C-alpha positions in Angstrom: -0.1 0.0 0.0 1.2 3.6 -0.8 0.6 6.7 1.2 -1.5 8.0 -1.7 -3.7 4.9 -1.7 -4.1 5.1 2.1 -5.1 8.8 1.9 -8.1 7.9 -0.1 -9.4 6.1 3.1 -10.1 9.4 4.8 -13.3 11.0 3.5 -13.0 14.2 5.6 -10.0 15.5 3.5 -12.3 15.8 0.5 -14.2 18.5 2.2 -11.8 20.1 4.6 -8.0 20.8 5.0 -7.4 18.7 8.0 -4.5 20.3 9.9 -5.3 19.0 13.4 -3.7 15.6 13.9 -1.9 17.0 17.0 -5.4 17.1 18.6 -6.9 14.1 17.1 -5.9 11.6 14.3 -8.6 10.7 11.8 -10.8 7.7 11.6 -10.6 5.9 8.2 -13.0 3.7 6.3 -11.1 0.3 6.5 -10.6 0.7 10.3 -14.3 1.6 10.6 -15.3 -1.5 8.7 -13.0 -3.7 10.9 -14.6 -2.2 14.1 -18.0 -2.9 12.7 -17.0 -6.5 12.0 -15.6 -6.8 15.5 -18.8 -5.6 17.3 -20.9 -8.0 15.1 -18.8 -10.8 16.2 -19.3 -9.7 19.8 -23.1 -9.3 19.2 -23.3 -12.8 17.9 -20.9 -14.6 20.2 -21.4 -12.8 23.5 -18.9 -14.1 26.1 -17.7 -16.8 23.8 -16.2 -13.9 21.7 -14.0 -13.1 24.7 -12.7 -16.7 25.1 -9.9 -15.8 22.9 -9.1 -12.5 24.8 -5.6 -13.5 25.9 -4.6 -14.5 22.4 -6.0 -11.3 20.8 -4.3 -9.0 23.5 -1.1 -11.0 23.1 -1.1 -10.4 19.4 -1.5 -6.6 20.0 1.3 -6.5 22.6 3.6 -8.4 20.1 2.8 -6.0 17.3 3.4 -3.0 19.5 6.8 -4.4 20.7 7.7 -5.1 17.1 6.7 -1.7 15.8 9.0 0.1 18.4 11.7 -2.6 18.7 11.1 -3.4 22.2 10.8 -6.6 24.4 7.4 -8.0 24.5 7.5 -9.0 28.2 8.2 -5.4 29.1 5.5 -4.0 26.8 2.2 -3.1 28.4 -1.1 -1.9 27.0 -2.9 1.0 28.7 -6.1 3.0 27.9 -3.8 6.1 27.5 -0.5 7.5 28.3 -1.6 9.8 31.1 -3.1 6.7 33.0 0.2 4.7 32.6 2.4 7.5 33.6 0.3 8.2 36.9 0.6 4.5 37.6 4.4 4.7 37.2 4.7 7.7 39.5 2.6 6.0 42.1 5.0 3.0 42.1 8.3 4.8 42.2 10.3 5.9 45.3 9.5 9.6 46.0 13.0 10.3 47.3 14.1 11.2 43.8 14.9 14.4 42.0 13.0 15.1 38.9 13.9 17.2 35.7 11.0 18.3 33.4 10.6 20.7 30.5 8.9 24.0 31.2 5.5 24.1 29.6 5.5 20.4 28.5 2.3 18.6 28.3 0.3 18.6 31.6 0.0 14.9 31.7 3.8 14.6 31.7 4.6 17.2 34.2 1.6 17.1 36.6 2.1 13.6 38.1 5.7 14.6 39.1 4.8 18.1 40.2 2.0 16.8 42.4 3.9 13.6 43.4 5.6 14.8 46.5 9.1 14.1 45.1 12.3 15.3 46.7 12.8 18.0 44.2 11.4 19.1 40.7 13.2 21.4 38.4 12.6 22.6 34.9 14.7 23.1 31.7 13.5 25.8 29.2 12.2 24.8 25.9 13.6 27.1 23.2 16.0 27.1 20.3 18.7 25.9 22.7 16.7 23.1 24.2 19.4 20.4 24.3 22.0 22.8 25.7 19.6 23.9 28.5 19.0 20.2 29.3 22.7 19.4 29.4 23.2 22.5 31.7 20.5 21.2 34.0 22.2 17.8 34.2 25.6 19.4 35.0 24.1 21.6 37.6 22.4 18.8 39.4 22.0 15.3 37.9 18.3 14.3 38.2 17.2 10.9 39.2 14.4 11.0 36.6 14.2 13.0 33.4 10.7 13.1 31.9 9.9 14.7 28.6 7.8 14.8 25.5 9.8 14.0 22.3 7.7 16.6 20.5 6.2 19.6 22.3 2.5 19.7 21.9 2.1 23.5 21.6 4.7 24.4 18.9 6.1 21.1 17.7 9.7 21.6 18.8 11.3 18.1 18.5 13.9 16.6 20.7 17.1 15.5 19.1 17.0 11.8 19.9 20.7 11.4 19.2 21.3 13.9 22.0 19.1 11.9 24.3 21.1 8.6 23.4 24.4 10.4 24.1 23.1 11.9 27.4 22.0 8.5 28.6 25.5 7.3 28.1 26.9 10.1 30.1 24.3 9.7 32.9 23.3 6.0 32.9 21.9 6.1 36.4 19.2 8.7 35.4 15.8 7.3 34.4 14.7 8.7 31.1 11.0 8.8 30.6 9.6 9.9 27.1 6.1 10.7 26.0 5.8 9.7 22.4 2.1 10.6 21.9 3.0 13.5 19.4 5.7 11.5 17.8 4.8 7.8 17.4 3.7 7.2 13.9 5.8 9.9 12.3 9.1 8.2 11.9 10.8 4.9 12.6 11.9 4.5 16.2 13.8 1.8 18.0 13.4 1.6 21.8 16.2 -0.6 22.4 18.6 1.8 20.7 17.2 5.1 22.0 18.8 5.4 25.4 15.3 5.7 27.0 14.2 3.7 29.9 10.4 4.3 29.7 8.6 5.1 26.5 4.8 5.5 26.0 2.0 7.1 24.2 -1.6 7.1 23.3 -2.8 5.8 19.9 -5.4 8.3 18.9 -3.1 11.0 17.4 -0.5 10.0 14.8 -1.0 6.4 15.0 -4.6 6.9 13.8 -5.9 4.1 16.1 -8.9 5.8 17.7 -9.4 6.5 21.4 -9.0 4.2 24.4 -5.6 2.6 23.6 -2.1 3.3 24.4 1.2 1.5 25.3 4.2 1.8 27.6 7.6 0.2 27.0 10.2 -0.5 29.8 13.8 -1.3 30.0 14.6 -4.2 32.2 16.5 -2.2 34.8 13.4 -0.1 35.6 11.0 -2.9 36.1 12.1 -4.0 39.6 12.1 -0.4 40.8 8.3 -0.2 40.5 6.0 -1.4 43.3 8.9 -3.4 44.9 6.7 -4.3 47.8 4.2 -6.1 45.6 6.7 -8.6 44.2 6.3 -10.9 47.2 2.6 -11.3 46.3 3.2 -12.3 42.7 2.1 -14.2 40.8 -1.5 -13.8 42.0 -3.3 -17.0 42.8 -6.5 -16.6 40.7 -6.3 -18.7 37.5 -7.1 -15.7 35.3 -4.3 -13.7 37.0 -1.5 -16.2 36.8 -0.2 -15.2 33.4 0.5 -11.7 34.5 4.0 -10.6 35.1 5.0 -7.7 37.4 4.2 -5.0 34.9 0.8 -6.4 33.9 -0.3 -6.7 37.6 -0.1 -2.9 37.9 -0.6 -1.5 34.4 -3.1 -4.0 33.1 -5.4 -4.7 36.0 -8.0 -6.3 33.7 -10.8 -5.9 31.1 -8.7 -4.9 28.3 -11.0 -3.8 25.3 -10.4 -5.9 22.2 -12.2 -3.1 20.2 -9.8 -0.4 21.1 -6.7 -2.4 21.3 -7.7 -4.3 18.1 -7.9 -0.8 16.5 -4.3 -0.1 17.5 -3.2 -3.4 16.1 -5.0 -2.7 12.9 -3.4 0.7 12.4 0.0 -0.5 13.2 -0.5 -3.2 10.5 -1.4 -0.3 8.0 1.8 1.6 8.9 3.8 -1.5 8.5 2.3 -2.2 5.1 3.1 1.4 3.9 6.6 1.2 5.6 7.8 3.6 8.2 10.6 4.7 5.9 8.0 6.0 3.5 6.1 7.8 6.3 9.3 9.3 7.6 10.3 10.5 4.2 6.8 12.0 3.5 6.5 13.8 6.8 10.2 15.1 6.7 9.4 16.7 3.2 6.2 18.3 4.7 8.1 19.7 7.7 10.8 21.2 5.6 8.4 22.8 3.2 6.2 24.1 6.0 9.3 25.7 7.8 10.1 27.4 4.5 6.6 28.7 3.8 5.8 29.9 7.3 9.3 31.3 7.9 8.9 33.5 4.8 5.7 34.9 6.2 7.2 35.5 9.6 4.6 33.3 11.3 6.9 31.2 13.4 8.4 32.0 16.8 12.1 32.9 17.2 12.5 29.6 19.1 11.3 27.6 16.2 12.7 29.7 13.3 16.3 29.7 14.7 16.5 26.1 16.0 19.0 23.9 14.1 17.5 20.6 15.0 14.8 19.2 12.4 11.3 20.2 13.4 8.2 18.1 13.6 5.0 18.6 11.5 3.4 20.6 14.2 3.5 24.5 14.0 2.2 27.3 16.0 1.5 30.3 13.9 1.5 34.0 15.0 -1.8 35.2 13.6 -4.4 37.7 14.4 -8.2 37.4 14.7 -8.7 38.4 11.0 -6.4 35.5 9.9 -8.2 33.0 12.2 -11.5 33.9 10.7 -10.1 33.5 7.2 -8.8 30.0 8.0 -12.1 28.9 9.4 -14.0 30.4 6.3 -11.8 28.3 4.0 -12.6 25.0 5.7 -9.1 24.7 7.6 -9.4 22.5 10.7 -6.9 23.5 13.3 -6.5 24.2 17.1 -5.9 27.1 19.3 -2.9 26.5 21.6 -0.6 28.7 23.4 -0.6 32.2 22.0 -1.4 31.2 18.3 -3.0 28.8 15.8 -1.6 25.2 15.9 -1.6 23.4 12.6 -0.3 19.9 12.2 0.4 17.7 9.1 0.2 13.9 8.7 0.3 11.3 6.0 -3.0 12.4 4.5 -1.6 16.0 4.0 0.3 17.2 1.1 2.3 20.4 0.2 -0.8 21.7 -1.4 -2.4 21.9 2.1 0.5 23.9 3.3 0.3 26.2 0.3 -3.3 26.7 0.9 -2.8 27.8 4.5 0.2 30.0 3.6 -1.7 31.7 0.8 -4.7 32.5 3.0 -2.4 34.0 5.7 -0.4 35.8 3.1 -3.4 37.9 1.8 -4.9 38.8 5.2 
């Protein structure tokens, strides 16, 4: 399957210019048809349909681990990233120092800020992001560094090579990465990333609908979580005996085959297209958008002067007249921070960027 063929599966883009994947990825026709078939099977089969639950969920977990090059046994499924991170925070020793990014997604920062940890400090997100993080480490090495790979307001993207090198310099720090605004935009290998915990929700760039997410763990972190519970595992009930330490806490039960089946279905679509092609397509969109929006002076200094490649999320400095013009021309976007946030995925083309740029150019 090609990106062009897949794009025909999204009927909304024939009526609107959809530049809002950073808020919500689109539903597509083949996924909708699969979901209808799933619910018909449940309708007809009742509880018999759930007899194969373990096999179905195991298939999802295997696919997620394969997609991100992670170990299956340390891959868990979760309704969303926020739930999983809160579960993580509740199970870790609070006598730890935390480093966060200033203005990062609330679901990343809030559990730590409100978690009664020994100390919480912040690194500034600007054109010198990596330098700011390195300075924070040199000043006081944190026990945990938690961050989003892509910032949700303006799309500033972390240099993952920097993260890999930083982990080598500070192997005792636990690196936790939110991939919700990143997963599904380029190839990623968890085992090679220098990250200890990586998670995300599937409803944005993975186009998997709501109610599904994942979290991947390095082996060194597993035993640090909920250590007092290890003496009570495995649990005695027959339906609990297959659960390892992570599943006991992050998968307490009743995983939904519709939602996680949707995640599996979308991962299979990305695999069929090839993540190399997805990466190439989105890289070209990002570079083109930077060029177009910079020429119109729509980007912040932090984004315009940054040397690290950008994501496909942009925050545009516009006035009320420009906002009204975008809405009148059927552009779907979000208001975030101090401006208009537009974001582009595999169903977008350079023509979409041209349309937005031309509207703003003449207002």
